[in-house]
N, C-alpha and C positions, 0 to 999 in steps of 0.2 A: 431792397434797401430800406433800412429802418430810419425814420426821422428822429434826429437828435438835435437838441440845442446845445451850444457850447456853454461852459460854466458861467460866463458873465451874462449872457443872454438869459440863461435859466434863472440866475439871481434877480435880474431886473424883472422878468416875467412874474416870478413868485412875489416880489415886493409889490408890484402894481396890482396883482391879483388879491393879495392880502388886504391892501389899503382899500381897494374898490369894494370887496365883499364886506368889509367892516362898515364902510360908508352906506352901502345899500341895506345892510342889516339894521343899522341905527335909524336910517330914514324910514324903513319899513315899520320898525317898532314905534317910531314917533307918530306916524300917520294913523295908526289904529291901536286898538286895545289888544295887544298880542300877548299870549301866554309865554312866560319865561321858558318853559319846557320846549316850546316851538322854536324859540330863538336858539336854544342850545342844540337842538336837532339840526337846525339850519346851519349853524356854525360847524358842527361835526361833519355835515355833508360837504361843506366847502373844503375842509381840511382833508377829508377822505379823497376828494378829487385830486388834490395836489400830491397826496401820498401815493396814489395809484400811478400818476404820471412819473413820479420819481422811481417807483419800483419797476415800471416798464422801460426805464432808461430813456424816456423821452426828455425829461428834465435832468440835468446833471449839475446840481448846485454845489458850489464850493464855499458858500456863505461869505462871499466877498473877500475870500482869502483868510478869513479868521480861523478856520479849522484846517490849515494845511497840514498834511501828514509829514512827519519827520522822516527823512531818508536815512536809512541805516548807513553808518560809516564803516568803511572797510579797514 
């Protein structure tokens, strides 16, 4: 059995993840003299984690209903 989150839970998880990682990145950069390249690599790493979870179908975002697919009319 594969673990999957429903679309609303996936959207909430991704939103909380994005806000928290941005907070930690800004806090990390503020506390020390951090190279901008390191910040970009860290940000890409966080985005890659979410991308992998979506590709593995663990997360199933529907972007809070903004990108609903149109059903074909018969």
